[in-house]
Backbone as CSV, one residue per row, in Angstrom:
resi,resn,N_x,N_y,N_z,CA_x,CA_y,CA_z,C_x,C_y,C_z
1,UNK,-9.750,-0.205,4.432,-9.433,-1.122,5.012,-9.775,-2.025,6.054
2,UNK,-10.149,-2.893,6.565,-10.574,-3.655,7.571,-9.980,-3.391,8.513
3,UNK,-10.517,-3.683,9.780,-9.801,-2.708,11.534,-9.073,-4.514,11.320
4,UNK,-9.531,-5.700,10.831,-8.558,-6.397,10.543,-6.553,-6.441,9.901
5,UNK,-7.546,-5.582,8.868,-6.314,-6.006,8.129,-5.470,-4.649,9.209
6,UNK,-5.906,-3.847,8.925,-5.126,-2.153,9.785,-3.928,-3.077,10.381
7,UNK,-4.605,-3.880,12.061,-3.904,-4.119,13.265,-3.007,-5.027,12.656
8,UNK,-3.088,-6.072,11.717,-1.987,-6.941,10.759,-0.846,-5.803,10.731
9,UNK,-1.433,-4.998,9.843,-0.330,-3.505,9.454,0.558,-2.468,10.174
10,UNK,0.091,-3.284,11.379,1.087,-2.272,12.229,-0.606,-0.542,12.244
11,UNK,-0.672,-0.013,11.734,-1.505,0.752,11.936,-3.197,0.692,13.190
12,UNK,-3.060,1.536,14.019,-4.225,2.320,14.924,-5.309,1.087,14.143
13,UNK,-5.959,0.860,14.986,-7.345,0.500,14.264,-8.226,2.359,14.683
14,UNK,-7.597,2.892,16.223,-8.681,3.837,16.064,-8.145,4.739,14.482
15,UNK,-7.172,4.633,13.817,-7.550,5.955,12.729,-8.594,5.904,11.949
16,UNK,-9.566,4.627,11.843,-10.416,4.843,11.091,-11.199,5.905,10.983
17,UNK,-11.130,5.515,12.735,-12.650,6.767,12.732,-11.712,8.280,13.940
18,UNK,-10.432,9.253,12.237,-9.081,10.101,13.332,-10.527,10.972,12.231
19,UNK,-10.381,11.550,13.203,-10.882,12.872,11.914,-10.660,14.247,12.692
20,UNK,-10.184,14.944,11.924,-9.416,15.924,11.943,-10.189,17.965,11.349
21,UNK,-10.442,18.615,11.647,-10.614,19.217,11.626,-10.119,21.319,12.357
22,UNK,-9.910,21.715,11.481,-9.436,23.810,11.667,-10.512,24.383,11.208
23,UNK,-10.974,25.327,11.602,-11.959,26.193,11.811,-11.687,27.945,12.127
24,UNK,-11.511,28.435,10.738,-11.018,30.487,11.553,-9.769,30.089,12.167
25,UNK,-8.660,29.304,11.709,-7.025,29.443,13.550,-7.025,31.022,12.639
26,UNK,-6.609,30.877,13.120,-5.972,32.348,13.253,-4.420,32.118,14.467
27,UNK,-3.514,32.814,14.684,-2.423,32.445,16.101,-1.039,34.387,15.472
28,UNK,-1.232,35.249,16.141,-0.492,36.095,16.594,0.001,36.414,17.569
29,UNK,1.508,36.942,17.324,2.369,37.172,18.887,2.566,37.952,18.275
30,UNK,2.626,38.373,19.964,3.483,40.085,19.741,4.625,40.300,19.855
31,UNK,5.503,40.988,19.164,6.527,41.544,18.802,6.850,42.979,18.990
32,UNK,7.859,43.054,20.303,7.529,45.226,20.615,6.480,45.204,20.258
33,UNK,6.358,46.355,19.421,4.749,47.385,20.619,3.768,46.478,19.758
34,UNK,4.093,45.835,17.956,3.737,45.301,17.428,3.102,43.929,17.728
35,UNK,1.689,44.269,16.695,1.213,41.773,16.487,1.248,41.800,15.052
36,UNK,2.217,40.764,15.157,2.191,39.842,13.782,1.277,38.406,13.362
37,UNK,-0.097,38.685,12.897,-0.856,38.294,11.873,0.002,37.121,11.516
38,UNK,0.266,35.994,11.996,0.957,34.658,11.601,0.175,33.626,10.452
39,UNK,-0.962,33.434,11.286,-1.778,32.245,10.551,-3.702,33.248,10.102
40,UNK,-3.692,32.910,9.271,-5.311,33.756,8.977,-6.362,32.964,8.415
41,UNK,-7.492,33.047,9.505,-8.694,32.356,8.568,-8.465,30.837,8.344
42,UNK,-7.603,30.277,9.118,-7.147,28.546,8.529,-8.249,27.416,8.428
43,UNK,-9.111,27.188,7.347,-10.001,26.171,7.088,-9.621,24.537,7.234
44,UNK,-8.951,23.749,7.186,-9.072,22.063,6.897,-9.472,21.376,6.962
45,UNK,-9.397,19.966,7.123,-9.906,19.387,8.099,-9.436,17.972,6.200
46,UNK,-9.596,16.696,7.549,-9.680,15.801,6.956,-9.447,13.861,7.539
47,UNK,-9.945,13.439,6.816,-11.128,12.003,6.731,-9.897,10.988,6.694
48,UNK,-10.071,10.087,7.913,-9.085,9.161,8.470,-9.021,8.714,7.148
49,UNK,-6.779,8.456,6.572,-5.892,7.837,5.285,-5.651,8.501,4.483
50,UNK,-6.543,9.989,4.866,-5.591,10.861,3.411,-4.167,10.974,4.064
51,UNK,-3.888,10.940,3.182,-2.196,11.972,3.332,-2.031,13.532,2.462
52,UNK,-1.700,14.759,3.376,-1.618,15.621,2.455,-0.708,16.477,3.464
53,UNK,-0.324,17.193,2.022,1.074,18.170,2.266,0.660,19.220,2.282
54,UNK,1.948,20.088,2.736,1.198,21.337,3.527,2.341,22.206,2.924
55,UNK,1.945,23.060,1.719,3.063,23.714,0.773,3.921,24.943,0.997
56,UNK,4.364,25.024,1.417,5.193,26.556,0.980,6.300,27.102,1.313
57,UNK,6.607,28.314,1.090,7.787,28.747,0.950,7.893,29.367,2.607
58,UNK,9.958,29.328,3.241,10.288,29.583,4.082,8.908,31.202,4.490
59,UNK,8.802,31.577,5.660,7.719,32.423,6.243,7.112,32.397,6.106
60,UNK,6.195,31.505,5.955,4.524,31.828,4.724,3.935,31.295,6.163
61,UNK,3.478,31.280,7.298,3.691,30.027,8.958,2.922,28.612,8.145
62,UNK,4.237,28.362,7.832,3.924,26.899,7.477,4.444,25.758,9.023
63,UNK,4.821,26.412,9.208,5.938,25.331,10.734,4.806,25.867,11.971
64,UNK,4.471,28.128,12.551,2.873,27.939,13.320,2.074,27.448,12.807
65,UNK,1.493,27.125,11.585,0.385,25.982,10.982,0.939,24.404,12.189
66,UNK,2.157,24.171,11.665,2.879,22.214,12.408,2.618,22.087,12.730
67,UNK,3.451,23.539,13.972,3.208,23.513,16.222,1.943,23.058,15.795
68,UNK,0.298,24.028,15.640,-0.824,24.256,16.229,-0.966,22.973,15.942
69,UNK,-1.287,22.089,14.693,-1.581,20.560,14.087,-0.991,20.447,15.225
70,UNK,0.487,19.887,15.768,1.125,18.792,16.468,0.513,19.235,17.880
71,UNK,-0.249,20.100,18.569,0.015,20.152,19.576,0.942,20.798,20.086
72,UNK,1.366,21.071,19.746,2.865,21.582,20.517,2.427,23.420,20.838
73,UNK,1.795,23.425,20.381,1.208,25.289,19.946,-0.567,25.564,20.409
74,UNK,-1.113,26.429,20.643,-2.500,26.016,20.038,-2.721,27.379,19.966
75,UNK,-3.528,27.874,18.997,-4.123,28.811,18.306,-5.045,30.035,19.501
76,UNK,-4.774,31.091,18.496,-5.296,32.725,19.150,-6.919,32.448,19.087
77,UNK,-7.274,32.413,18.453,-9.018,31.906,18.375,-9.209,30.853,17.097
78,UNK,-9.951,30.576,17.151,-10.435,29.745,16.234,-10.688,27.737,16.842
79,UNK,-11.231,26.985,15.991,-11.608,25.604,16.757,-10.503,24.913,16.479
80,UNK,-9.568,23.750,16.257,-9.256,22.967,16.433,-9.723,21.281,17.174
81,UNK,-10.547,20.142,16.060,-10.365,19.299,16.498,-9.894,18.120,15.915
82,UNK,-9.337,16.720,16.491,-8.953,16.332,16.143,-8.700,14.574,17.814
83,UNK,-9.909,13.855,16.362,-9.936,12.602,16.829,-11.433,12.613,18.045
84,UNK,-11.896,13.573,17.516,-13.009,14.036,18.354,-12.781,14.753,19.726
85,UNK,-11.447,15.351,19.942,-11.618,15.876,21.119,-11.179,17.267,20.679
86,UNK,-11.625,18.241,21.625,-11.280,20.422,21.453,-10.374,20.541,21.750
87,UNK,-9.652,20.827,20.982,-7.971,20.738,21.510,-7.086,22.188,22.207
88,UNK,-8.185,23.944,21.243,-8.190,25.165,22.418,-9.053,24.623,23.962
89,UNK,-9.770,23.477,24.208,-10.028,23.349,25.525,-8.824,22.415,26.276
90,UNK,-8.015,22.106,26.321,-7.156,20.893,27.057,-6.631,21.813,27.457
91,UNK,-6.159,21.264,28.685,-4.502,21.981,29.254,-4.055,21.133,29.035
92,UNK,-2.574,21.434,29.436,-1.105,21.443,29.070,-1.093,19.825,29.604
93,UNK,-1.508,19.178,30.067,-0.349,17.873,30.933,-1.700,17.371,29.516
94,UNK,-3.101,18.164,29.132,-3.596,16.977,28.791,-3.693,16.923,26.907
95,UNK,-2.835,18.114,27.002,-1.852,18.315,25.258,-0.894,17.594,25.471
96,UNK,-0.038,16.927,26.893,1.141,16.478,26.059,0.158,15.129,26.032
97,UNK,-0.731,14.591,26.824,-1.180,13.546,27.188,-1.584,12.857,25.130
98,UNK,-2.599,13.878,24.575,-2.498,13.653,23.414,-2.116,13.523,23.115
99,UNK,-0.674,14.526,22.484,0.604,14.107,21.726,1.020,12.998,21.459
100,UNK,1.466,12.248,23.257,2.370,10.838,23.062,1.185,10.015,22.807
101,UNK,-0.191,10.176,22.290,-1.205,9.336,22.203,-1.539,8.520,20.680
102,UNK,-1.645,10.545,20.257,-2.256,10.355,19.340,-1.682,10.323,17.644
103,UNK,-0.196,11.606,18.163,1.058,12.171,16.872,1.488,11.839,17.143
104,UNK,2.672,10.952,15.740,4.024,10.783,15.618,4.380,11.445,14.441
105,UNK,5.674,12.466,15.539,6.678,13.520,14.846,7.626,12.933,13.881
106,UNK,7.609,13.497,12.960,9.151,13.091,12.290,9.319,13.966,11.229
107,UNK,10.919,14.757,11.989,11.677,15.789,11.769,12.307,15.826,10.417
108,UNK,12.934,16.911,10.256,14.007,17.688,8.895,14.834,16.948,9.655
109,UNK,15.005,17.034,10.315,17.409,16.012,11.314,15.619,15.164,11.843
110,UNK,16.279,13.826,11.837,16.329,13.326,12.541,16.105,13.194,14.160
111,UNK,16.673,13.669,14.988,16.399,14.176,16.411,17.086,12.364,17.035
112,UNK,18.204,11.081,16.547,18.484,10.383,17.496,19.027,11.401,18.784
113,UNK,18.368,10.270,19.657,19.434,10.517,20.798,21.240,9.433,20.142
114,UNK,22.456,10.526,20.135,23.473,9.504,19.756,24.023,8.118,20.604
115,UNK,23.649,8.347,22.032,24.275,7.886,22.147,22.829,6.849,22.398
116,UNK,22.821,6.145,21.976,21.417,5.348,21.861,21.558,4.391,20.596
117,UNK,20.860,2.898,20.897,20.981,2.449,19.275,19.810,2.204,18.871
118,UNK,19.957,2.272,17.613,18.343,2.094,17.261,17.287,1.486,17.817
119,UNK,17.928,0.526,18.831,16.171,-0.244,19.142,15.853,0.628,19.987
120,UNK,16.606,2.034,21.118,16.589,2.784,22.104,15.852,3.290,21.891
121,UNK,16.738,3.789,21.265,15.701,5.163,20.369,14.733,5.524,19.878
122,UNK,14.203,3.732,18.811,12.813,3.881,18.634,12.674,3.142,20.146
123,UNK,12.557,3.068,21.455,11.658,2.525,22.773,11.159,3.577,23.693
124,UNK,12.207,4.344,23.141,12.419,6.261,24.014,10.554,6.525,24.644
125,UNK,9.748,7.096,23.231,8.062,7.055,23.387,7.451,6.229,24.010
126,UNK,8.157,4.990,24.064,7.645,3.792,25.599,7.882,3.263,26.728
127,UNK,8.781,3.933,26.727,9.577,4.947,28.079,8.448,5.515,28.715
128,UNK,8.787,6.889,28.097,7.587,7.653,28.168,6.401,7.239,28.879
129,UNK,5.187,6.571,28.749,4.448,5.439,28.545,4.176,5.230,29.641
130,UNK,5.735,4.604,30.247,5.663,3.443,31.018,5.455,2.085,31.322
131,UNK,5.021,2.174,29.258,6.459,0.096,29.065,6.366,-0.378,29.308
132,UNK,5.706,-2.022,29.345,7.146,-3.041,30.673,8.168,-2.742,29.439
133,UNK,9.524,-3.064,29.847,9.941,-3.107,29.538,10.201,-4.612,27.917
134,UNK,10.238,-5.163,28.130,9.830,-6.466,27.846,8.449,-5.845,25.816
135,UNK,8.207,-5.507,26.363,6.833,-4.689,25.574,7.238,-4.672,24.745
136,UNK,8.527,-3.472,24.860,8.570,-2.143,24.414,9.795,-2.380,22.840
137,UNK,10.679,-3.929,23.553,12.018,-3.826,23.153,11.336,-4.879,21.790
138,UNK,10.253,-5.350,21.824,9.771,-5.933,20.787,8.905,-5.746,19.718
139,UNK,8.584,-4.537,20.791,7.443,-3.047,19.357,8.160,-2.356,19.100
140,UNK,9.480,-2.600,19.779,10.404,-1.322,18.655,11.485,-2.632,17.937
141,UNK,11.227,-3.842,18.018,11.701,-4.857,17.013,11.685,-5.214,15.781
142,UNK,9.477,-5.349,16.037,8.570,-4.675,14.404,9.057,-3.223,14.326
143,UNK,8.962,-2.243,14.641,9.074,-1.027,13.722,10.593,-0.764,13.258
144,UNK,11.261,-1.382,13.340,12.619,-1.574,12.807,12.331,-2.428,11.383
145,UNK,12.290,-3.187,11.231,11.875,-4.786,10.457,10.457,-4.140,10.274
146,UNK,9.747,-3.896,10.282,8.911,-3.102,9.332,9.584,-1.692,8.170
147,UNK,10.307,-0.760,8.644,11.337,-0.100,7.883,12.610,-0.094,7.240
148,UNK,12.370,-2.096,8.007,13.517,-2.056,6.927,14.942,-1.501,7.334
149,UNK,15.038,-2.328,8.978,16.703,-1.848,9.218,16.170,-3.405,10.642
150,UNK,16.202,-4.732,10.421,15.555,-5.709,11.486,17.523,-5.640,11.523
151,UNK,17.989,-4.759,10.843,19.563,-5.478,11.012,20.414,-4.486,10.700
152,UNK,19.750,-3.376,11.585,20.389,-2.645,12.012,20.220,-1.376,13.525
153,UNK,19.848,-2.587,14.620,19.278,-2.520,15.231,20.416,-2.331,16.447
154,UNK,21.214,-2.544,16.282,22.319,-2.305,17.465,23.110,-1.676,16.989
155,UNK,22.946,-1.145,16.071,23.560,0.395,16.142,23.237,1.614,15.888
156,UNK,24.431,2.429,16.312,24.640,3.715,17.080,23.879,4.526,15.585
157,UNK,23.844,5.796,15.680,23.121,7.282,14.497,24.581,7.257,13.903
158,UNK,25.661,7.550,14.169,26.686,7.779,13.784,26.797,6.371,13.238
159,UNK,26.418,4.999,13.164,27.170,4.079,11.929,26.089,3.803,10.761
160,UNK,25.034,4.679,10.820,23.400,4.612,10.335,24.128,6.206,8.883
161,UNK,23.328,5.544,7.571,22.689,6.347,6.430,22.638,7.879,6.920
162,UNK,21.977,8.501,6.842,21.132,9.701,6.613,19.397,8.722,6.152
163,UNK,19.852,8.846,5.218,18.143,7.548,4.967,18.387,6.585,6.588
164,UNK,18.988,6.027,6.944,18.309,4.817,8.079,18.744,5.610,8.855
165,UNK,19.211,6.960,9.521,18.967,7.572,10.437,16.983,7.653,10.035
166,UNK,16.882,8.287,9.017,15.498,8.980,9.443,14.608,7.616,9.101
167,UNK,15.144,6.885,8.333,13.858,5.382,8.696,13.214,4.917,10.107
168,UNK,15.077,5.300,11.086,15.051,4.726,12.674,13.924,6.027,12.801
169,UNK,14.423,7.507,12.506,12.767,7.959,13.243,11.608,7.353,12.804
170,UNK,11.208,7.254,11.058,9.748,7.141,11.281,9.360,5.396,12.316
171,UNK,10.318,5.036,12.833,9.527,3.562,12.985,9.153,4.553,14.957
172,UNK,10.270,4.647,15.190,9.845,6.351,16.983,8.656,6.557,16.210
173,UNK,8.146,7.512,15.092,6.717,8.363,15.201,6.481,6.624,15.143
174,UNK,6.369,5.541,14.925,5.449,5.190,14.412,4.630,3.535,15.512
175,UNK,6.019,3.842,16.548,5.896,3.091,17.150,4.420,2.992,18.685
176,UNK,3.854,3.946,18.914,2.989,4.050,19.600,1.344,4.105,19.026
177,UNK,1.728,3.767,17.690,0.574,3.537,16.592,-0.700,4.769,16.745
178,UNK,0.202,6.273,16.527,-0.225,7.049,16.584,-2.062,7.386,15.866
179,UNK,-2.704,8.168,15.823,-3.860,8.076,14.045,-3.255,9.671,13.815
180,UNK,-2.092,10.129,14.000,-1.514,10.911,12.460,0.035,11.113,13.014
181,UNK,0.836,10.908,11.408,1.624,11.102,11.089,2.264,12.453,10.591
182,UNK,3.706,12.994,11.695,3.419,14.379,11.323,4.555,15.165,10.880
183,UNK,4.963,14.620,8.954,5.903,15.064,8.941,6.778,15.659,8.330
184,UNK,7.642,17.413,9.550,8.083,17.962,8.407,9.397,18.229,7.995
185,UNK,9.239,18.503,6.894,10.511,18.424,5.799,11.581,17.124,6.344
186,UNK,10.355,16.288,5.782,11.320,14.826,6.244,12.560,14.388,4.877
187,UNK,12.626,15.163,3.379,13.258,14.359,3.563,14.413,16.410,3.219
188,UNK,14.282,17.204,4.040,14.658,18.227,3.570,16.817,18.068,3.722
189,UNK,17.116,17.423,4.891,18.959,16.922,4.821,18.270,15.628,4.267
190,UNK,18.434,15.376,3.027,18.483,13.801,2.689,18.903,14.333,1.506
191,UNK,19.220,13.175,0.192,19.646,13.597,-1.118,18.449,13.133,-2.340
192,UNK,18.515,13.646,-3.303,17.735,13.156,-3.803,17.119,11.572,-4.237
193,UNK,17.726,10.644,-4.303,17.630,8.871,-4.189,17.492,8.746,-2.684
194,UNK,17.689,9.010,-1.378,17.528,8.837,-0.544,16.216,9.541,0.043
195,UNK,15.632,11.403,-0.314,14.799,11.112,0.068,13.286,10.519,-0.473
196,UNK,13.503,10.033,-2.003,12.843,8.871,-2.790,12.279,7.972,-1.985
197,UNK,13.318,7.898,-1.697,13.189,5.495,-0.257,12.392,5.992,0.459
198,UNK,12.131,7.086,1.808,11.073,7.904,2.376,10.408,7.737,1.811
199,UNK,10.332,9.137,0.767,9.093,8.861,0.473,8.228,8.241,-0.706
200,UNK,8.804,6.687,-0.272,8.291,5.606,-0.770,7.391,5.681,0.187
201,UNK,8.564,5.241,1.186,8.097,4.477,2.506,6.453,5.223,3.115
202,UNK,6.282,6.798,2.707,5.268,7.743,3.693,4.064,6.842,2.911
203,UNK,4.383,6.579,1.183,3.086,6.585,0.143,2.936,4.652,1.297
204,UNK,3.991,3.635,1.337,3.069,2.366,2.488,2.727,2.400,2.965
205,UNK,3.185,3.698,4.220,2.254,3.853,5.499,1.069,3.877,5.079
206,UNK,1.138,4.876,4.201,-0.635,6.303,4.075,-1.989,4.976,3.368
207,UNK,-0.289,4.057,2.174,-1.532,2.527,1.793,-1.785,1.669,2.731
208,UNK,-1.225,1.723,4.245,-1.791,0.773,4.730,-3.592,1.626,6.153
209,UNK,-3.063,2.589,5.346,-4.405,3.056,6.725,-4.115,3.523,7.461
210,UNK,-2.728,4.201,7.186,-2.355,5.804,7.531,-2.312,6.996,7.301
211,UNK,-3.013,8.158,8.332,-3.745,9.385,7.938,-1.781,10.730,8.066
212,UNK,-1.415,10.746,6.767,-0.675,11.780,7.285,-0.214,13.079,6.810
213,UNK,0.575,13.968,7.395,0.468,15.795,7.667,2.174,16.040,6.648
214,UNK,2.169,15.557,5.678,3.707,16.408,5.973,3.696,17.898,5.597
215,UNK,5.124,18.190,5.684,4.769,20.110,5.096,6.316,20.076,5.075
216,UNK,6.182,21.210,4.193,7.847,20.738,2.887,7.579,22.592,2.228
217,UNK,8.649,22.682,1.519,8.363,24.237,0.782,9.017,23.508,-0.647
218,UNK,9.236,21.730,-0.733,10.424,21.058,-1.920,7.870,20.663,-2.618
219,UNK,7.668,21.526,-3.841,7.317,21.134,-4.870,6.845,19.990,-4.991
220,UNK,7.803,19.825,-5.615,8.196,17.693,-5.751,8.288,17.042,-5.045
221,UNK,8.747,17.808,-3.241,7.579,16.256,-2.534,6.590,16.320,-2.426
222,UNK,5.978,17.518,-1.872,4.606,17.767,-2.026,3.934,16.451,-3.078
223,UNK,4.591,16.901,-4.484,3.409,15.669,-5.286,3.159,14.238,-5.404
224,UNK,4.189,13.942,-3.709,3.295,12.591,-3.250,1.977,11.857,-2.430
225,UNK,2.582,13.376,-2.060,1.214,13.785,-1.616,-0.702,12.940,-2.333
226,UNK,-1.180,12.854,-1.764,-2.989,12.493,-2.323,-3.181,14.067,-2.976
227,UNK,-3.279,14.732,-1.416,-3.354,16.477,-1.205,-3.084,16.997,-1.418
228,UNK,-3.177,18.792,-1.586,-2.306,19.571,-1.517,-2.195,21.284,-1.967
229,UNK,-2.340,21.611,-0.626,-3.102,22.451,0.627,-2.024,23.740,0.298
230,UNK,-2.474,24.789,-0.395,-0.871,26.036,-0.331,-1.255,26.838,1.178
231,UNK,0.397,27.149,1.476,0.029,28.061,2.326,0.840,29.304,2.097
232,UNK,0.297,30.273,2.508,1.634,31.543,1.505,0.851,33.030,2.807
233,UNK,1.783,33.749,2.742,1.746,34.818,4.273,0.028,34.468,5.345
234,UNK,0.672,33.081,5.055,-0.202,32.555,6.354,-2.172,32.553,6.568
235,UNK,-2.013,32.590,5.242,-3.838,31.910,3.959,-3.015,30.188,3.299
236,UNK,-4.642,29.596,3.889,-3.908,28.266,3.005,-5.174,28.049,1.617
237,UNK,-4.809,27.899,0.957,-5.405,27.787,-0.469,-5.016,26.287,-0.971
238,UNK,-6.447,25.476,-1.251,-6.332,23.990,-1.176,-5.817,24.309,-3.116
239,UNK,-4.803,22.995,-2.576,-4.382,22.473,-3.937,-4.793,21.923,-5.123
240,UNK,-5.823,20.867,-5.122,-5.843,19.539,-5.513,-5.926,18.930,-4.884
241,UNK,-6.541,17.206,-6.045,-6.176,16.235,-6.069,-5.066,15.945,-6.483
242,UNK,-4.074,14.123,-6.246,-2.516,14.275,-6.839,-2.348,13.123,-7.300
243,UNK,-3.592,12.553,-7.109,-4.241,11.028,-7.508,-3.341,10.899,-9.550
244,UNK,-4.434,12.095,-10.219,-3.619,11.857,-11.401,-1.558,12.520,-11.806
245,UNK,-1.742,13.253,-10.580,-0.088,13.734,-10.979,0.764,13.202,-11.835
């Protein structure tokens, strides 16, 4: 897809050059007198526009890996490069700035603020980024329209279904034009039918050129991605391409 087509679709042109690479990532936590080894020599790389799922059971290390991918935590050792930036060399302020500009987060529970309308929830990242009110309202409107909720902009979270709340959360993740969408169990709180609808939206976003990483314990949800890696006891193994699945 050309840069012009990406722009029309709402994807950031920077996504074309997005580069993600982890090399020998290890993570330890000190637990009392013992040191727990959570991630073990993780190697992972993605090109721009890939759709990857990280599949693993509870306690496998996938949440820790997600936090490191999302720059919410840093590895004990190893190298992580995101879109040309060396993560372990960055300060807390630089990491916060990178998260706001490069990564759109989507969580299992939509984490919408209950006292804000759908539109105001989507505007939040732009408020923190200092975007002018008129521009952020228009951008929020565009993103809600993109996820099929143009008629729900003035609704509060308790007036929306679970699937609608998750689509608002996706619109919020998209509003800053991130180079990477990071989804943590995005259908975990949804019924099967609604979950499939949300996954169809992820497929559309990836087809537009978005780079997507999804963390999940559900092999059926993982199969929606074009590529699957497995994590067990902190070790990552390649699961293959799912184009023919």
